[in-house]
VOMI-324820 format. One line per field, with one value per residue (C-alpha): residue number from 1; residue in three letters; x, y, z. Coordinates in steps of 0.001 Angstrom, whole numbers. Layout:
resi NUM; ...
resn ALA; ...
X X; ...
Y Y; ...
Z Z; ...
//
This chain:
resi 1; 2; 3; 4; 5; 6; 7; 8; 9; 10; 11; 12; 13; 14; 15; 16; 17; 18; 19; 20; 21; 22; 23; 24; 25; 26; 27; 28; 29; 30; 31; 32; 33; 34; 35; 36; 37; 38; 39; 40; 41; 42; 43; 44; 45; 46; 47; 48; 49; 50; 51; 52; 53; 54; 55; 56; 57; 58; 59; 60; 61; 62; 63; 64; 65; 66; 67; 68; 69; 70; 71; 72; 73; 74; 75; 76; 77; 78; 79; 80; 81; 82; 83; 84; 85; 86; 87; 88; 89; 90; 91; 92; 93; 94; 95; 96; 97; 98; 99; 100; 101; 102; 103; 104; 105; 106; 107; 108; 109; 110; 111; 112; 113; 114; 115; 116; 117; 118; 119; 120; 121; 122; 123; 124; 125; 126; 127; 128; 129; 130; 131; 132; 133; 134; 135; 136; 137; 138; 139; 140; 141; 142; 143; 144; 145; 146; 147; 148; 149; 150; 151; 152; 153; 154; 155; 156; 157; 158; 159; 160; 161; 162; 163; 164; 165; 166; 167; 168; 169; 170; 171; 172; 173; 174; 175; 176; 177; 178; 179; 180; 181; 182; 183; 184; 185; 186; 187; 188; 189; 190; 191; 192; 193; 194; 195; 196; 197; 198; 199; 200; 201; 202; 203; 204; 205; 206; 207; 208; 209; 210; 211; 212; 213; 214; 215; 216; 217; 218; 219; 220; 221; 222; 223; 224; 225; 226; 227; 228; 229; 230; 231; 232; 233; 234; 235; 236; 237; 238; 239; 240; 241; 242; 243; 244; 245; 246; 247; 248; 249; 250; 251; 252; 253; 254; 255; 256; 257; 258; 259; 260; 261; 262; 263; 264; 265; 266; 267; 268; 269; 270; 271; 272; 273; 274; 275; 276; 277; 278; 279; 280; 281; 282; 283; 284; 285; 286; 287; 288; 289; 290; 291; 292; 293; 294; 295; 296; 297; 298; 299; 300; 301; 302; 303; 304; 305; 306; 307; 308; 309; 310; 311; 312; 313; 314; 315; 316; 317; 318; 319; 320; 321; 322; 323; 324; 325; 326; 327; 328; 329; 330; 331; 332; 333; 334; 335; 336; 337; 338; 339; 340; 341; 342; 343; 344; 345; 346; 347; 348; 349; 350; 351; 352; 353; 354; 355; 356; 357; 358; 359; 360; 361; 362; 363; 364; 365; 366; 367; 368; 369; 370; 371; 372; 373; 374; 375; 376; 377; 378; 379; 380; 381; 382; 383; 384; 385; 386; 387; 388; 389; 390; 391; 392; 393; 394; 395; 396; 397; 398; 399; 400; 401; 402; 403; 404; 405; 406; 407; 408; 409; 410; 411; 412; 413; 414; 415; 416; 417; 418; 419; 420; 421; 422; 423; 424; 425; 426; 427; 428; 429; 430; 431; 432; 433; 434; 435; 436; 437; 438; 439; 440; 441; 442; 443; 444; 445; 446; 447; 448; 449; 450; 451; 452; 453; 454; 455; 456; 457; 458; 459; 460; 461; 462; 463; 464; 465; 466; 467; 468; 469; 470; 471; 472; 473; 474; 475; 476; 477; 478; 479; 480; 481; 482; 483; 484; 485; 486; 487; 488; 489; 490; 491; 492; 493; 494; 495; 496; 497; 498; 499; 500; 501; 502; 503; 504; 505; 506; 507; 508; 509; 510; 511; 512; 513; 514; 515; 516; 517; 518; 519; 520; 521; 522; 523; 524; 525; 526
resn MET; PRO; GLU; ALA; ILE; LEU; ALA; ARG; VAL; ALA; ARG; ALA; ARG; LEU; ARG; ARG; TYR; HIS; PRO; GLY; VAL; ARG; ALA; ARG; ALA; SER; ALA; ARG; LEU; ARG; ALA; ALA; ARG; SER; ARG; THR; PRO; ALA; ARG; THR; LEU; SER; ALA; ARG; PHE; ALA; ALA; ARG; ILE; ALA; ALA; PHE; ARG; LEU; ALA; ASP; VAL; PRO; ALA; PRO; VAL; ARG; ALA; GLY; ALA; ARG; LEU; VAL; ILE; LEU; ASP; THR; LEU; GLY; ALA; MET; LEU; ALA; ALA; SER; SER; PRO; ALA; TYR; SER; ALA; THR; ARG; ILE; LEU; ALA; ASP; PHE; ALA; ARG; ARG; VAL; GLY; GLY; ARG; PRO; GLU; SER; SER; LEU; VAL; GLY; LEU; GLY; GLN; ARG; THR; ASP; CYS; VAL; THR; ALA; ALA; LEU; VAL; ASN; GLY; THR; LEU; GLY; TYR; TYR; CYS; ASP; ILE; GLU; PRO; TYR; HIS; GLY; ALA; ALA; ILE; LEU; HIS; GLY; PRO; ALA; VAL; VAL; LEU; PRO; THR; ALA; LEU; ALA; VAL; ALA; GLU; ALA; THR; GLY; ALA; SER; GLY; ARG; ARG; PHE; LEU; GLU; ALA; VAL; ILE; LEU; GLY; ILE; GLU; VAL; ALA; CYS; ARG; VAL; SER; PHE; ALA; LEU; ASP; PRO; ARG; ALA; LEU; TYR; ALA; ARG; GLY; PHE; HIS; PRO; SER; ALA; VAL; CYS; GLY; ALA; PHE; GLY; ALA; ALA; ALA; ALA; ALA; GLY; HIS; LEU; PHE; ARG; LEU; PRO; ALA; ALA; ARG; LEU; GLN; VAL; ALA; LEU; GLY; LEU; ALA; MET; GLN; GLN; ALA; SER; GLY; LEU; LEU; ALA; TRP; ALA; SER; ASP; PRO; THR; GLU; HIS; SER; ARG; PRO; LEU; ASN; PRO; GLY; LEU; ALA; ALA; ARG; ASN; GLY; THR; THR; ALA; ALA; TYR; LEU; ALA; ARG; LEU; GLY; PHE; GLY; GLY; PRO; PRO; THR; PRO; PHE; ASP; GLY; PRO; TYR; ASP; ALA; PHE; THR; ALA; PHE; SER; GLY; GLU; ARG; ARG; PRO; ASP; ALA; LEU; LEU; ASP; GLY; TRP; GLY; ARG; ARG; TRP; HIS; LEU; SER; GLY; LEU; ALA; TYR; LYS; ARG; TYR; ALA; SER; CYS; ALA; PHE; THR; HIS; PRO; GLY; LEU; ASP; ALA; LEU; LEU; GLY; LEU; ALA; ALA; ASP; HIS; ARG; LEU; ARG; ALA; ALA; ASP; VAL; ARG; GLU; ILE; VAL; LEU; ARG; PHE; PRO; ARG; GLY; GLY; ALA; HIS; MET; ILE; ASP; ASP; HIS; PRO; LEU; LYS; SER; HIS; SER; ALA; GLN; TYR; VAL; LEU; PRO; VAL; GLY; LEU; VAL; CYS; GLY; GLN; VAL; LEU; ILE; ASP; ASP; ILE; LEU; GLN; ASP; ARG; GLU; ARG; HIS; PRO; GLU; VAL; ALA; ARG; LEU; ARG; ALA; HIS; THR; ARG; LEU; VAL; PRO; ASP; ALA; ARG; LEU; ASP; ARG; THR; TYR; PRO; ALA; ARG; TYR; ALA; SER; ILE; VAL; GLU; VAL; ALA; THR; ARG; ASP; GLY; ARG; ARG; LEU; VAL; ARG; ARG; VAL; ASP; TYR; ALA; ARG; GLY; THR; PRO; GLU; SER; PRO; LEU; ARG; PRO; GLU; GLU; ILE; ARG; GLU; LYS; TYR; ARG; ARG; LEU; ALA; GLY; SER; VAL; ALA; PRO; ALA; THR; ARG; ALA; GLU; ALA; ILE; ALA; ALA; LEU; ILE; GLY; ARG; VAL; GLU; ARG; LEU; PRO; ASP; LEU; SER; ARG; LEU; ALA; GLY; LEU; LEU; ARG; PRO; ALA; ALA; ARG; ALA; ARG; ARG; PRO; VAL; SER; PRO; THR; ARG; VAL; ALA; GLY; PRO; HIS; ASN; GLY; ARG; ALA; THR; ALA; GLY; ARG; PRO; THR; PRO; LEU; ALA; PRO; ARG; ARG; ALA; GLN; ALA; PHE; THR
X 11494; 14638; 17974; 19124; 16141; 16700; 20312; 19366; 16929; 19607; 22176; 19617; 18696; 22541; 22923; 19895; 20573; 24269; 25901; 29141; 27083; 24924; 27883; 29504; 26338; 25807; 29345; 28743; 25538; 27130; 30049; 27526; 25592; 28885; 29470; 26110; 26159; 23741; 20929; 22411; 21266; 20495; 18233; 16489; 15907; 14536; 12228; 10698; 10125; 8474; 6255; 4868; 1257; -997; -2948; 38; 411; -1324; -4201; -2317; 575; -1761; -3407; 100; 1056; -1988; -777; 2771; 1504; -726; 2183; 4676; 2129; 1786; 5548; 5699; 2774; 4320; 7675; 5714; 5325; 6756; 8323; 11192; 13870; 14791; 11096; 11062; 14270; 13008; 9842; 12042; 14189; 11282; 9781; 13203; 14130; 11113; 9574; 6113; 3570; 2484; 3329; 2251; 4607; 3055; 1913; 3798; 827; 2824; 3160; 6363; 7827; 7948; 11704; 11835; 8692; 10508; 13399; 11313; 8906; 11462; 13438; 10226; 9583; 12724; 12882; 10999; 12658; 9257; 8520; 8518; 11924; 13287; 15484; 17561; 17981; 18778; 16580; 14210; 12607; 9152; 10656; 12244; 9654; 6347; 7479; 8616; 5352; 3308; 5025; 5192; 1697; 165; 2074; 1142; -2416; -1911; -4609; -4671; -4115; -940; 245; -72; 1712; 4582; 4845; 4973; 7416; 9731; 10158; 10684; 13342; 15137; 15160; 16644; 19239; 20339; 20346; 22440; 25022; 24858; 23907; 26664; 29313; 27663; 27862; 31456; 32319; 30367; 27528; 23843; 21880; 18545; 20168; 22111; 19746; 16759; 17607; 17177; 13646; 12647; 13702; 11481; 8471; 8893; 9625; 6407; 4243; 6007; 5079; 8518; 9188; 11847; 14607; 13995; 13849; 17246; 18522; 16686; 18299; 21782; 21180; 19979; 23414; 25336; 23573; 23290; 24993; 24406; 27030; 26982; 28805; 25397; 26557; 28652; 25842; 24177; 21349; 19861; 19331; 21565; 20430; 16857; 18319; 19578; 16303; 15342; 18269; 17548; 13913; 15208; 17908; 15484; 12831; 15419; 16720; 13274; 12370; 15614; 15001; 11454; 12823; 15211; 18325; 20999; 22730; 24730; 22772; 24579; 24370; 24610; 27072; 30581; 33594; 31886; 28823; 27080; 28732; 32177; 31364; 29443; 30238; 32713; 30346; 28266; 25011; 23483; 20852; 19234; 17706; 15572; 15362; 11639; 10519; 6646; 6745; 8567; 7518; 9897; 7268; 5945; 9332; 8846; 8680; 6699; 8520; 7167; 10058; 11530; 15122; 17428; 15768; 18867; 17770; 14313; 14715; 16751; 14026; 11472; 13612; 14251; 10698; 9459; 11721; 10617; 6988; 7329; 9476; 7819; 11084; 11457; 14322; 15665; 15892; 18335; 22203; 23409; 22039; 24123; 23061; 24719; 24137; 25648; 29229; 28447; 26146; 27188; 29297; 26075; 24453; 27483; 27700; 26880; 27200; 23416; 21005; 18586; 21492; 22984; 21980; 23491; 20888; 17907; 17636; 17715; 15034; 12871; 13128; 12426; 9832; 8162; 8579; 11108; 9392; 10891; 10907; 13065; 15677; 15438; 15628; 18066; 16594; 19779; 18603; 16389; 18516; 17655; 18340; 21714; 22510; 21658; 23368; 26681; 25703; 24768; 27232; 26961; 28804; 29478; 28632; 30030; 27751; 24752; 26417; 25191; 21797; 22577; 21071; 18118; 17828; 18699; 19038; 19643; 20308; 19709; 21062; 19904; 21581; 19605; 20421; 19039; 21526; 19268; 20520; 17678; 18265; 16136; 16718; 14618; 15410; 12694; 11174; 7345; 6390; 8531; 7064; 7979; 6306; 3708; 1575; -2157; -3506; -5562; -2360; -838; -3770; -4021; -192; -1121; -3928; -1649; 1160; -1071; -3186; -118; -424; -3726; -7462; -8681; -11337; -8771; -6419; -9462; -10282; -6730; -6907; -10130; -8808; -5726; -8003; -9599; -6532; -6889; -10114; -9163; -9184; -6280; -4544; -5876; -8304; -5468; -3014; -5438; -5848; -2097; -1039; -2560; 1; 510; -977; 1658; 2592; 4468; 8017; 7865; 9495; 12390; 11800; 8213; 7647; 4548; 3869; 4889; 4484; 2767; 3733; 7400; 8828; 9861; 10986; 8468; 8812; 8412; 4702; 3174; 1507; -1159; 929; 3288; 369; -709; 2646; 2737; 1947; 2531
Y -16272; -14904; -15710; -17453; -19815; -20632; -21407; -23845; -25742; -25864; -27274; -29822; -30900; -31473; -33472; -35616; -36206; -35609; -39193; -38267; -36878; -39936; -42333; -40694; -40727; -44383; -45106; -43366; -45331; -48669; -47613; -46897; -50173; -52154; -50494; -51647; -55345; -57663; -59260; -62366; -65857; -66131; -63161; -64462; -67872; -66298; -64033; -67038; -68795; -65576; -65475; -69120; -69642; -72868; -71182; -71678; -75263; -77718; -79836; -83170; -81907; -80757; -84386; -85982; -83770; -85042; -88597; -87688; -86320; -89216; -91799; -89947; -89513; -93404; -93836; -91378; -93099; -96553; -95213; -93727; -97250; -97368; -100744; -98790; -97627; -94498; -93393; -93711; -91752; -89047; -88482; -88465; -85756; -83631; -83779; -82676; -79884; -78951; -75325; -73891; -76535; -75355; -78188; -81903; -84891; -87626; -90592; -89618; -87856; -84677; -81106; -78953; -76043; -76050; -76525; -79499; -80927; -80471; -82457; -85359; -85760; -85590; -88418; -90420; -89698; -91459; -94137; -96906; -96053; -96552; -92828; -91274; -90351; -88679; -91123; -88780; -86219; -89174; -87250; -87920; -84596; -85459; -86691; -83349; -80835; -82547; -82477; -78966; -77745; -79676; -78080; -74472; -74637; -75685; -73236; -70291; -71404; -71481; -72646; -75982; -74340; -72330; -75820; -77630; -74831; -75148; -78718; -78492; -75568; -77173; -80389; -78273; -76225; -79298; -81149; -78187; -77549; -81279; -81129; -77778; -79350; -82876; -85486; -87853; -85317; -84924; -88658; -88634; -86103; -88016; -85840; -86913; -84967; -85402; -83548; -80940; -80029; -80773; -77835; -75339; -76984; -76813; -73219; -72388; -74382; -72696; -69275; -69453; -70387; -67436; -65187; -64041; -61585; -62184; -60506; -62374; -65591; -64838; -64669; -67845; -69681; -68317; -69285; -72935; -73062; -72175; -74927; -77478; -80831; -84453; -87035; -90576; -91582; -93212; -96132; -97361; -97096; -100512; -99061; -97282; -94172; -91716; -92525; -91262; -88309; -86605; -85504; -84524; -82312; -80883; -80043; -78562; -76395; -75117; -74217; -72429; -70687; -69313; -68558; -66439; -64504; -63824; -62232; -60011; -62016; -61459; -64048; -64486; -63119; -65115; -68897; -69603; -66847; -65739; -67542; -69270; -70531; -73999; -75248; -74685; -75895; -79172; -80610; -78882; -79042; -76001; -76330; -73069; -73307; -76103; -73782; -71673; -73524; -74645; -72983; -73188; -75557; -78635; -79867; -82286; -83454; -85337; -87344; -88723; -92655; -94578; -97381; -100819; -102143; -100852; -100731; -98392; -97443; -98846; -102427; -102120; -102864; -105803; -106917; -106521; -108673; -111334; -111705; -111662; -114505; -116376; -115918; -116776; -119783; -120901; -120742; -121558; -120237; -123790; -124057; -121165; -121694; -118233; -114689; -112050; -108353; -106146; -102306; -99115; -98718; -95140; -96224; -99866; -98873; -97892; -101313; -103739; -105680; -102467; -102605; -101543; -104291; -101696; -100936; -104360; -106037; -109271; -109053; -107461; -109745; -113074; -111679; -110716; -114165; -116114; -113745; -112261; -108730; -106533; -104675; -102533; -105338; -107327; -104568; -103684; -107500; -109921; -112378; -114278; -116449; -118033; -120790; -119989; -116138; -117004; -119463; -117201; -114102; -116060; -116710; -113378; -111190; -107652; -106825; -103138; -102643; -99637; -100115; -99313; -95967; -94555; -93859; -93540; -91932; -91238; -95090; -97556; -100155; -103655; -107003; -110065; -113512; -116529; -119872; -122782; -125997; -127886; -125952; -123172; -119543; -117109; -113409; -110371; -106716; -104066; -100370; -98810; -100359; -100549; -97290; -94964; -92422; -94884; -97927; -96123; -97387; -96655; -94016; -96666; -98771; -95743; -95294; -98923; -98774; -95769; -97709; -100602; -98442; -96240; -99119; -100634; -98157; -96411; -97613; -97811; -95147; -92668; -93658; -93082; -89761; -88473; -89584; -87729; -84571; -84717; -85529; -81902; -80260; -77084; -76374; -76726; -73300; -74654; -77884; -78155; -81134; -82932; -82451; -83588; -86880; -87407; -86518; -89402; -91924; -94834; -98146; -100589; -103431; -106406; -106765; -109516; -112721; -113694; -117438; -118272; -119533; -119546; -121204; -120017; -116314; -115403; -118862; -117855; -118888; -122470; -122479; -119851; -116644; -115301; -115378; -112135; -110705; -108233; -105110; -106679; -107703; -104010; -102922; -105415; -104282; -105522
Z -49630; -47901; -49317; -46052; -46238; -49821; -49161; -46299; -48556; -51281; -48973; -47670; -51186; -51906; -48880; -49851; -53322; -54167; -54419; -52516; -49704; -49495; -49591; -46640; -44856; -45558; -44344; -41195; -40629; -41152; -38837; -36146; -36714; -36357; -33045; -31899; -30917; -32815; -30988; -29349; -29940; -26476; -26610; -29765; -28119; -25047; -27025; -28802; -25589; -24129; -27303; -27016; -26808; -27015; -29939; -32174; -31381; -33818; -32297; -33057; -31004; -28067; -28254; -28057; -25175; -23163; -23705; -22804; -19482; -18788; -19603; -17460; -14584; -14804; -14453; -11412; -9674; -10080; -8664; -5662; -4135; -569; -1777; -3397; -1084; -3090; -2811; 1068; 1363; -980; 1156; 4293; 2500; 1604; 5199; 6709; 4331; 2471; 2740; 2368; 1571; -1972; -4340; -4038; -4085; -6294; -4399; -1197; 559; 1158; 40; 101; -1824; -5529; -5862; -3544; -5321; -8707; -7372; -5768; -8640; -11208; -9597; -9569; -13137; -14188; -11502; -13266; -16641; -18207; -19266; -22673; -24126; -27392; -29146; -31513; -28729; -26290; -23826; -21117; -21349; -19824; -16545; -16122; -17517; -16384; -12522; -13019; -14591; -11824; -9112; -10290; -11700; -8416; -6427; -8661; -9200; -12938; -15192; -17048; -20275; -18960; -17540; -20784; -22523; -20026; -20707; -24441; -24317; -21872; -23872; -27029; -25389; -23711; -27081; -28963; -26545; -26711; -30474; -30306; -28030; -29847; -27332; -28743; -27611; -24233; -23706; -24867; -22084; -19395; -19232; -19133; -21723; -19703; -16721; -18599; -21430; -19170; -16870; -19811; -20438; -16848; -16662; -19777; -18281; -14917; -16411; -18610; -15459; -13519; -16633; -17108; -19873; -22390; -20568; -17428; -19371; -20712; -17189; -16204; -19009; -18006; -14454; -15537; -17475; -14293; -12258; -15018; -14027; -14164; -14894; -16185; -12966; -11987; -14102; -11037; -8654; -8074; -6144; -9115; -7048; -8543; -12177; -11698; -9455; -12642; -14078; -10610; -10285; -13668; -12650; -9426; -11149; -13794; -11226; -8978; -12080; -12990; -9526; -8974; -12294; -11129; -7945; -9830; -9420; -11936; -14284; -17446; -20367; -22962; -22162; -25980; -26974; -25797; -24617; -21579; -23244; -22865; -26169; -24787; -21205; -21856; -25381; -27571; -30460; -31748; -33539; -32621; -35560; -33779; -31152; -33595; -37041; -37627; -34413; -34547; -37518; -36337; -32848; -30974; -28768; -31700; -31846; -28324; -27984; -25325; -23568; -23260; -21182; -17919; -19246; -21184; -24612; -26366; -25473; -26749; -30485; -29457; -27106; -29679; -32079; -29580; -28431; -32017; -32839; -29763; -30755; -34470; -33891; -30616; -28829; -25296; -23230; -22873; -26651; -26836; -26848; -27434; -27994; -29910; -30209; -32724; -31912; -33069; -31931; -30829; -28146; -27389; -24399; -22564; -22823; -23057; -19812; -18016; -14210; -13963; -14912; -16489; -19037; -19481; -22564; -21247; -18370; -20083; -23017; -20978; -18667; -21505; -23063; -19932; -18502; -21708; -20396; -18346; -15490; -12848; -10357; -12778; -12447; -8812; -7900; -9344; -11688; -12043; -9274; -12035; -13577; -17137; -16729; -15222; -18016; -20945; -19284; -19565; -23287; -24519; -26287; -27675; -30914; -31662; -35195; -36951; -39931; -37792; -36805; -40143; -38683; -34975; -32965; -35107; -35036; -32491; -35075; -33675; -35020; -32858; -33792; -31825; -31982; -30955; -29397; -32363; -34798; -36160; -36506; -36354; -37210; -36915; -37288; -35789; -36492; -34449; -31365; -30918; -29226; -31294; -33846; -36579; -35014; -32761; -30055; -30438; -27993; -26208; -25748; -24081; -21734; -20901; -20032; -17743; -16027; -15310; -13953; -11918; -10742; -9152; -6261; -6591; -6791; -10374; -9806; -8639; -11735; -14114; -12527; -13016; -16607; -17184; -15824; -18205; -21113; -20581; -18964; -21058; -19530; -15981; -13998; -11913; -10939; -7575; -8193; -10242; -7446; -4934; -6797; -7327; -3770; -1649; -398; -2519; -1122; 22; -2419; -1581; -3387; -5933; -4812; -7082; -6121; -6591; -10082; -12282; -15593; -19069; -19907; -23130; -24490; -24718; -21471; -20522; -16861; -15916; -13982; -10493; -9584; -10832; -7622; -8130; -8251; -10661; -12933; -12873; -14109; -17068; -20424; -24017
//
């Protein structure tokens, strides 16, 4: 072998094996790596979203998703009644500004572009305040994500399987963003988590249906952050129109973000990194691990709760406690002198003599005791015309209890104290309302709730046909049949009279309640 070749081999071996040479080479490699930016949290989050597939979802979670879809559709159908002014305005708005007729408006007999459909259907989803929610995330994810997925799936001709994937994925993303930002911090700054965090979930759901790759999903999340909005200012709106608009805005914003990303529009690639990220903008808190920890092992959809009352979920444990005391002690409203509700200090301001009836414990608890239920008509019409509701509202107090903060918001622990006119003091604590994962409703109870909600505006045969399609949604080639059943205009229903009175309700009321007209009975459930 020529000497020159032998020399080159020797030098190569020296570089390879000599400790000093190896150390210098390793130092250069480390320096090069330090100059290469690490993969951002935003990029890793988008990559997980892009890789999501239904095959990775356990069967119980898929079954739960079908129930969530059914329950939310029931709420949307009930809200589509022309008896509600907001619904009439939304339908008119869509007719005036809507674009290409590609997506159906639930119960409104119309089709419009997918962005407008997401806005309108998202508002309907939260209008009756009876849809599923996530207690610990303080989030109404299904009211945002399902309308988004419906609109985009119909517009793109997506399969039922892809639609189901989008719903599960969108709810997962919305919940994880809420936990990462800390919903309590969002509330403290006046932001509505369902609107702010819901926009990210909607972008993920729409992006999945548009089949965006990870890089485009990252842009969609950035554009969702730029549009994210939704304040608690609806608390001062007595019409209850702007409250449900927030999920509608989130659905619209997320759909817009994904659509723009699909078309190649640019956007901030680091919504969860850098000086202008979502943590800084919305909450001031930073829990980035919540975005990725347990991905594919822990499913936040399984943490959703099903509502039994058309009011803020913070009032539900108290309602369960109060109605339980009334049933056990055969209390009539006339027997009660005072009602005291103890609630975690961290959330008490949201239900303590709130201007909105749906969020006022001083209104909701008396209505529940007198009527045995709290329905959307009890919120949209003033039941204080009923003398017992008016009397008890003046004698209902909320006491913020710091001791209950220890488990808030994982638990909406509530203690109800009832003072009776004959001198008794009855106390009951409820940590979890019926319908929460800790005190679940049976699947058949959820289906019956859907039938009653949907039956308030649609024939029973159509309501059952919708439920049957949801039961096998993974096998649907597209959503055309489902959309065709959801779209027909809701039948007219008379508003419930606040003055006509019936007899005792469920054996718990004394002075009776407004006559439950057929549509109202259809919305009642226990």
